[in-house]
C-alpha positions as CSV (number, residue, x, y, z in Angstrom):
1,M,90.3,93.7,116.0
2,A,87.5,96.3,115.8
3,A,87.7,97.1,119.6
4,Y,91.4,97.5,119.3
5,V,91.2,99.8,116.2
6,L,88.7,102.1,117.8
7,G,90.0,102.0,121.3
8,T,92.6,104.7,121.3
9,G,91.1,108.0,120.1
10,A,89.2,110.3,122.5
11,P,85.4,110.5,121.9
12,D,85.5,114.0,120.6
13,Q,88.6,113.5,118.5
14,L,88.2,113.5,114.7
15,A,88.7,109.9,113.3
16,L,87.5,110.1,109.7
17,R,86.9,112.8,107.1
18,V,85.6,111.7,103.7
19,I,86.7,114.8,101.7
20,S,85.9,116.6,98.4
21,A,86.1,120.0,96.9
22,E,82.6,120.7,98.2
23,G,83.3,119.8,101.9
24,S,83.7,116.7,104.1
25,S,81.7,114.1,106.0
26,D,83.2,114.0,109.5
27,W,83.2,111.2,112.1
28,T,84.6,111.5,115.6
29,Y,85.9,108.4,117.4
30,G,82.9,108.5,119.8
31,A,80.4,108.6,116.9
32,M,82.2,105.8,115.1
33,R,82.3,103.6,118.1
34,D,78.6,104.2,118.8
35,Q,77.5,103.6,115.2
36,V,79.7,100.5,114.8
37,A,78.2,99.0,118.0
38,R,74.7,99.7,116.8
39,L,75.3,98.3,113.3
40,A,76.8,95.2,114.9
41,S,73.6,94.8,116.9
42,A,71.6,95.2,113.7
43,L,73.6,92.5,112.0
44,V,72.9,90.1,114.9
45,D,69.2,91.0,114.7
46,Q,69.3,89.8,111.0
47,G,70.1,86.4,112.3
48,L,73.8,86.4,111.6
49,T,76.0,84.4,114.0
50,P,79.7,84.5,114.8
51,G,81.8,83.2,111.9
52,D,79.2,84.0,109.3
53,R,80.7,85.6,106.1
54,V,79.4,89.0,105.0
55,L,80.2,90.1,101.5
56,M,80.5,93.9,101.2
57,R,79.4,95.6,98.0
58,I,80.0,99.2,99.1
59,R,81.8,102.1,97.4
60,N,84.1,104.7,99.0
61,S,82.0,106.3,101.7
62,A,81.9,106.3,105.5
63,E,79.5,103.3,105.2
64,F,82.4,101.1,104.1
65,P,84.5,101.1,107.3
66,L,81.4,101.3,109.5
67,V,80.1,98.0,108.1
68,Y,83.5,96.4,108.0
69,L,84.2,97.2,111.7
70,A,80.6,96.4,112.7
71,A,80.9,92.9,111.3
72,L,84.2,92.4,113.2
73,W,82.6,93.8,116.3
74,A,79.9,91.1,116.1
75,G,82.3,88.3,115.4
76,L,81.4,88.0,111.8
77,V,83.9,87.7,108.9
78,P,83.6,90.7,106.5
79,V,84.7,90.2,102.9
80,P,85.4,93.6,101.2
81,A,85.5,93.1,97.5
82,S,86.4,95.6,94.8
83,A,83.5,97.8,93.8
84,G,84.8,97.6,90.2
85,L,84.1,93.8,89.9
86,T,81.6,92.9,87.2
87,V,78.5,90.7,87.9
88,P,80.2,87.5,86.5
89,E,83.3,88.2,88.7
90,I,81.4,88.8,92.0
91,T,79.0,85.9,91.2
92,A,82.0,83.5,90.9
93,I,83.4,84.8,94.2
94,A,80.0,84.4,96.0
95,A,79.7,80.9,94.7
96,E,82.9,79.9,96.5
97,L,82.4,82.2,99.5
98,R,78.8,81.2,100.2
99,P,78.2,84.4,102.3
100,A,75.4,84.4,104.9
101,M,74.6,87.9,103.6
102,V,75.5,90.5,101.0
103,I,75.4,94.1,102.2
104,R,75.0,96.6,99.4
105,S,75.2,100.4,99.3
106,G,75.0,102.4,96.0
107,A,75.1,101.2,92.4
108,V,77.5,98.3,92.9
109,S,77.4,94.9,91.1
110,I,75.9,92.1,93.2
111,P,76.0,88.3,92.8
112,D,73.5,86.8,90.4
113,G,71.8,83.9,92.0
114,P,69.0,83.0,94.4
115,D,71.3,81.8,97.2
116,C,72.7,85.2,98.1
117,P,70.5,87.2,100.5
118,I,71.0,90.9,99.7
119,L,70.5,93.6,102.4
120,D,70.6,97.3,101.7
121,Y,72.7,99.4,104.1
122,T,69.7,101.6,104.9
123,A,68.0,98.6,106.4
124,L,70.6,98.2,109.1
125,V,69.1,100.1,112.0
126,G,70.4,99.2,115.4
127,E,68.2,100.2,118.3
128,T,70.8,99.3,120.9
129,A,74.6,99.2,121.0
130,M,76.2,95.8,121.7
131,A,79.6,95.2,123.3
132,P,82.3,93.8,121.0
133,L,82.4,90.0,120.8
134,M,85.9,89.2,122.1
135,G,87.6,85.9,121.3
136,D,90.7,84.0,120.1
137,P,93.0,86.5,118.2
138,N,93.9,83.5,115.9
139,R,90.3,83.0,114.7
140,P,89.4,84.3,111.2
141,A,88.6,88.0,111.1
142,Y,88.3,89.0,107.4
143,I,88.8,87.7,103.9
144,I,90.5,89.6,101.0
145,Y,90.3,88.3,97.5
146,T,93.5,88.4,95.3
147,S,94.4,87.0,91.9
148,G,95.7,83.5,92.3
149,T,98.4,82.0,90.1
150,S,95.9,79.4,88.9
151,G,93.8,82.2,87.3
152,K,91.1,81.9,89.9
153,P,90.7,84.7,92.5
154,R,91.7,83.4,95.9
155,G,90.2,84.3,99.2
156,V,93.0,85.2,101.7
157,I,91.9,84.5,105.3
158,H,93.4,86.7,107.9
159,A,93.1,86.4,111.7
160,H,92.2,89.2,114.2
161,R,95.9,89.2,115.2
162,A,96.9,90.6,111.8
163,V,96.0,94.1,113.0
164,W,98.5,93.8,115.9
165,A,101.2,92.9,113.4
166,R,100.6,96.2,111.6
167,R,102.1,98.0,114.6
168,M,105.5,97.1,113.1
169,M,104.7,99.5,110.2
170,W,104.1,102.5,112.5
171,D,107.8,103.2,112.9
172,G,109.1,100.7,110.3
173,W,107.4,102.6,107.5
174,Y,105.0,105.4,108.3
175,G,106.6,107.3,111.1
176,L,103.0,107.5,112.4
177,T,101.9,109.6,115.4
178,P,98.5,110.4,117.0
179,H,98.8,113.9,115.6
180,D,99.0,112.9,111.9
181,R,96.3,113.4,109.3
182,V,96.8,110.6,106.7
183,L,95.4,111.1,103.2
184,H,95.2,107.9,101.2
185,A,94.2,108.0,97.6
186,G,93.1,104.4,97.1
187,A,89.8,102.5,97.2
188,F,88.6,101.3,100.6
189,N,88.5,97.6,99.5
190,W,92.2,97.5,98.7
191,T,94.3,96.1,101.6
192,Y,96.7,99.0,101.2
193,T,94.0,101.6,101.8
194,L,92.1,99.6,104.4
195,G,95.2,99.2,106.5
196,T,97.4,102.2,105.8
197,G,94.6,104.7,105.2
198,L,92.1,103.6,107.9
199,M,92.9,100.9,110.4
200,D,96.4,102.0,111.3
201,P,95.7,105.7,111.8
202,W,92.7,104.8,114.0
203,A,94.7,102.3,116.1
204,C,97.2,105.0,116.7
205,G,94.6,107.7,117.4
206,A,95.3,109.7,114.3
207,T,92.9,111.1,111.6
208,A,92.1,109.4,108.3
209,L,91.4,111.6,105.3
210,I,89.8,109.8,102.4
211,P,88.8,111.5,99.1
212,V,85.3,110.7,97.7
213,E,85.1,108.2,95.0
214,G,86.0,109.6,91.6
215,T,88.4,112.2,92.9
216,K,91.0,112.9,90.2
217,A,94.7,112.9,91.0
218,S,94.9,116.5,89.9
219,A,92.6,117.5,92.8
220,L,94.6,115.8,95.5
221,P,97.2,118.5,96.2
222,T,94.4,121.0,96.8
223,L,92.6,118.6,99.2
224,M,95.9,118.0,101.0
225,V,96.3,121.7,101.6
226,R,92.7,122.3,102.5
227,Y,92.6,119.5,105.1
228,G,96.2,119.7,106.4
229,A,97.4,116.3,105.4
230,T,100.7,115.4,107.1
231,I,101.2,112.0,105.4
232,F,100.1,111.1,101.8
233,A,99.8,107.5,100.7
234,A,99.1,106.2,97.1
235,A,100.2,103.8,94.4
236,P,103.1,105.0,92.1
237,G,100.6,105.7,89.3
238,V,98.8,108.3,91.4
239,Y,102.1,110.1,92.1
240,R,102.8,110.1,88.4
241,Q,99.4,111.5,87.4
242,M,99.5,114.2,90.1
243,L,103.0,115.4,89.1
244,R,102.0,115.5,85.5
245,E,99.6,118.3,86.3
246,G,102.4,120.6,87.6
247,P,104.2,121.4,90.9
248,V,102.8,120.0,94.1
249,T,103.0,122.2,97.2
250,V,101.7,121.1,100.6
251,P,103.1,123.0,103.5
252,T,101.8,120.6,106.2
253,L,103.1,117.4,104.5
254,R,105.9,115.5,106.3
255,H,106.4,112.7,103.7
256,G,104.7,110.3,101.3
257,L,104.1,106.5,101.2
258,S,104.1,104.3,98.2
259,A,103.2,100.6,97.8
260,G,101.5,98.2,95.3
261,E,104.3,98.2,92.7
262,K,107.9,99.5,92.3
263,L,108.2,103.2,92.6
264,P,110.2,104.6,89.7
265,D,113.2,106.7,90.9
266,R,112.2,109.4,88.5
267,I,108.8,109.8,90.3
268,R,110.4,109.7,93.7
269,A,112.9,112.5,92.7
270,A,110.2,114.6,91.1
271,F,108.0,114.5,94.2
272,R,110.9,115.4,96.4
273,A,111.9,118.3,94.1
274,S,108.3,119.6,94.1
275,T,107.3,119.2,97.7
276,G,110.6,118.9,99.6
277,C,109.3,115.6,101.0
278,A,110.6,112.0,100.7
279,V,108.5,109.1,99.6
280,H,109.0,105.9,101.6
281,E,108.3,102.7,99.7
282,A,107.1,99.4,101.0
283,L,107.0,95.8,99.6
284,G,104.3,93.4,100.6
285,M,101.4,91.2,99.5
286,S,97.8,90.4,100.4
287,E,98.9,87.4,102.3
288,C,101.0,89.5,104.7
289,S,100.5,93.1,103.8
290,T,103.7,95.2,103.8
291,F,106.7,94.0,105.7
292,I,109.7,95.4,103.8
293,S,110.0,99.2,103.9
294,G,112.0,102.4,104.3
295,S,110.9,105.0,106.9
296,P,111.6,108.6,108.0
297,A,113.8,107.2,110.8
298,K,115.7,104.8,108.5
299,P,115.3,105.7,104.8
300,A,115.7,102.9,102.2
301,A,119.1,102.6,100.6
302,E,119.2,103.8,97.0
303,G,117.5,101.4,94.6
304,S,116.1,99.2,97.3
305,S,112.6,98.8,98.7
306,G,113.8,99.1,102.3
307,R,114.6,96.7,105.1
308,P,112.6,94.1,107.1
309,Q,110.5,96.1,109.6
310,P,111.7,95.6,113.2
311,G,110.0,92.5,114.5
312,R,109.8,90.7,111.1
313,H,111.5,87.4,110.4
314,V,112.4,87.0,106.7
315,A,114.9,85.2,104.6
316,V,116.0,85.0,100.9
317,L,116.0,81.3,99.8
318,D,117.1,79.1,96.9
319,S,114.8,76.6,95.4
320,E,115.6,74.1,98.1
321,G,114.7,76.4,100.9
322,T,118.3,77.2,102.0
323,P,119.2,80.9,102.6
324,V,121.4,82.3,99.9
325,A,124.5,84.5,100.4
326,R,124.2,88.3,100.6
327,H,123.9,90.0,97.2
328,T,122.7,86.8,95.6
329,P,119.2,86.6,93.9
330,G,116.7,84.4,95.7
331,T,113.1,84.1,96.7
332,L,111.8,86.3,99.5
333,A,110.2,84.3,102.3
334,I,108.4,85.1,105.6
335,H,108.5,82.9,108.7
336,R,105.2,81.1,109.5
337,D,105.2,82.7,113.0
338,D,104.8,86.2,111.6
339,P,101.5,87.5,113.2
340,G,100.6,89.3,110.0
341,L,100.7,86.2,107.8
342,M,97.5,84.8,106.5
343,L,95.7,81.8,108.0
344,G,95.4,80.3,104.5
345,Y,93.5,80.4,101.2
346,L,89.8,79.8,101.4
347,G,88.9,76.2,100.4
348,A,92.5,75.6,99.0
349,E,94.4,73.7,101.6
350,D,96.8,72.2,99.0
351,E,97.5,75.6,97.5
352,T,98.2,77.0,100.9
353,A,100.6,74.2,101.8
354,A,102.4,74.6,98.5
355,R,103.4,78.1,99.5
356,Y,105.6,76.8,102.4
357,I,109.0,75.3,102.4
358,G,109.5,74.1,105.9
359,D,108.8,77.0,108.2
360,W,109.0,79.6,105.4
361,F,106.1,81.1,103.4
362,V,107.5,81.7,99.9
363,T,106.3,85.0,98.4
364,G,107.3,84.4,94.8
365,D,109.2,87.7,94.7
366,T,112.8,87.5,93.5
367,V,115.1,89.8,95.6
368,E,118.6,90.4,96.8
369,M,119.6,91.2,100.4
370,A,122.6,93.5,101.0
371,Q,124.9,93.5,104.0
372,D,122.8,96.2,105.7
373,D,119.6,94.0,105.2
374,S,118.4,96.2,102.4
375,I,116.0,94.3,100.0
376,T,116.2,95.0,96.3
377,Y,113.2,93.8,94.3
378,L,114.1,92.0,91.0
379,G,110.7,90.7,89.8
380,R,108.2,87.9,90.1
381,D,109.0,84.2,89.9
382,D,105.8,83.6,88.0
383,D,103.8,85.3,85.2
384,M,101.6,87.5,87.6
385,M,101.0,91.0,86.2
386,N,100.8,94.3,88.1
387,A,98.0,96.6,87.1
388,G,98.0,99.9,89.0
389,G,99.2,98.1,92.1
390,F,96.8,95.2,91.8
391,R,98.2,91.7,91.1
392,V,96.4,90.2,88.1
393,S,96.7,86.6,86.9
394,P,97.1,86.3,83.1
395,L,95.0,83.1,83.3
396,E,92.0,85.0,84.6
397,V,92.1,87.6,81.8
398,E,92.7,84.9,79.2
399,A,89.7,82.9,80.4
400,A,87.5,86.0,79.9
401,L,88.9,86.6,76.4
402,A,88.4,83.0,75.4
403,R,84.6,83.5,75.8
404,H,84.6,85.9,72.9
405,P,83.1,84.0,69.8
406,G,85.7,85.6,67.5
407,I,88.8,84.5,69.5
408,A,90.3,81.0,69.2
409,E,93.2,81.5,71.6
410,A,94.4,84.4,73.7
411,A,97.4,85.3,75.9
412,V,98.2,88.4,77.9
413,V,101.4,89.9,79.3
414,E,102.6,93.1,80.8
415,H,103.8,95.5,78.1
416,R,106.0,98.5,78.9
417,V,104.7,101.6,77.1
418,K,107.0,104.1,78.9
419,A,110.1,103.9,81.0
420,D,108.0,103.5,84.1
421,V,104.5,102.6,82.8
422,T,103.2,99.1,81.9
423,V,99.8,98.0,80.7
424,I,98.2,94.7,80.0
425,A,98.5,93.6,76.4
426,A,96.4,90.9,74.8
427,Y,97.5,88.7,71.8
428,Y,94.8,86.6,70.2
429,T,94.2,84.3,67.2
430,G,91.0,83.9,65.2
431,P,89.5,84.1,61.7
432,V,89.9,87.9,61.5
433,A,91.2,90.8,63.4
434,L,88.5,92.3,65.7
435,L,87.8,95.9,66.4
436,D,89.7,97.2,69.5
437,D,86.5,99.1,70.6
438,D,84.5,95.8,70.5
439,L,87.2,94.0,72.5
440,T,87.4,96.8,75.0
441,A,83.7,96.7,75.6
442,F,83.7,92.9,75.8
443,T,86.4,92.8,78.5
444,A,84.8,95.7,80.4
445,A,81.6,93.6,80.7
446,N,83.5,90.6,82.1
447,L,86.5,92.0,84.0
448,A,87.1,94.8,86.6
449,R,88.6,97.8,84.8
450,Y,92.1,97.3,86.3
451,K,92.2,93.8,84.8
452,C,91.2,94.9,81.2
453,P,93.9,94.8,78.5
454,R,94.7,98.2,77.0
455,I,96.3,96.8,73.8
456,F,94.9,94.1,71.5
457,T,97.0,92.4,68.8
458,H,95.7,89.8,66.3
459,I,98.4,87.2,65.4
460,D,98.5,84.0,63.3
461,A,99.6,81.8,66.2
462,L,100.6,82.1,69.8
463,P,104.2,81.2,70.5
464,K,104.4,78.0,72.6
465,S,107.1,75.9,74.2
466,G,107.8,72.3,73.3
467,N,105.3,71.1,75.9
468,G,102.5,73.3,74.4
469,K,102.6,76.0,77.1
470,I,102.3,79.7,76.0
471,N,105.8,81.3,75.8
472,R,105.1,84.6,77.5
473,K,108.7,85.6,77.3
474,A,108.5,85.5,73.5
475,L,105.3,87.6,73.7
476,R,106.9,90.2,75.9
477,Q,109.8,90.4,73.5
């Protein structure tokens, strides 16, 4: 995967610019290939062997993709986890993952425990450059953690071949060319940023533009102009924040990309009115990245998320696994032979098997397919929440709230605060109502920021169904 990603660009061609108002940190393809090969050698010198898992605790900097690609180059399995995870969260992940090493750079939380060897990035000094360790494209390449429906984060194992499947997005979503400069506004650990913002531009021989960590949405138009961005990618919330600051004018921009959650039509129209550029949306998931999309060559039909990308094999199924008629709600499914589909969930063979009906991987997304193959997203089959493009299990947030000594029971749901804005709302029972500031501080110490509730409501009793389960529909109402 690493050799493929870095194999297209000429040695002196610009591959990466980590940008800010003060300037940029630039890497050519030649410099990246050399540094990745040396870092891979340094990892091997640490005693790591092919198949070992490497947990990455690195913020948005050039060090992130360098370590990620170096681990792949050496046949290791990198695990990029959100820099925003708290110590309890990353400790729980490490306990399941059992990494051979944790690589840290900057002030990022690290696992608490004696069984996790920690290595600082500065200690990775490779004296020589090693050749990439080639092998079976179906072997594990990397692991991404996502919220599981059980409330426990799940490690999603992807094969090296997953990067080849992403070629279907070049024309099916991006309209990507070697001459593009792609500016992605997300964090490196997110699969959306990692793929759309870094791996895909490099595999095509284009340039990746990544804002430094902490860059505000209001600063993005200026950065796009300064560095000549031709494609802009972000979650809908970033588009919303950027437009709130005023008109956006970027002469070099060809179009925008959106994924992570449904893009409101109002935001799409406002961006087009301001920039003259369309925003092409995509639908996907950590288990298969994006596979439904509109593109510059074939824009999505109004109200839809697009069509299956050329080369994808998808279906809309009923509960028995039978394809439904066109314009009939059903569950979106992906054929098990899709090269971008995960190998499985780490240490959860039963949960992996439960996601299949015959040859179909069931996504849990309710959709309708039109006569022209357009897919319209209707919602989730379960209670999973969406927080700024990240899937969040209510069970995970509720488990954290339950540890508060003043809370007897808690339940969380998505709550709509504006026509196109939702937040996580927490309802709890206990002897007395607690201060919102105290609950905010408590959740911030136990959950990544994007998982934290923004609204807290004390109630006498949680609504429950006849079998004792929390009635989330009643809470949402």
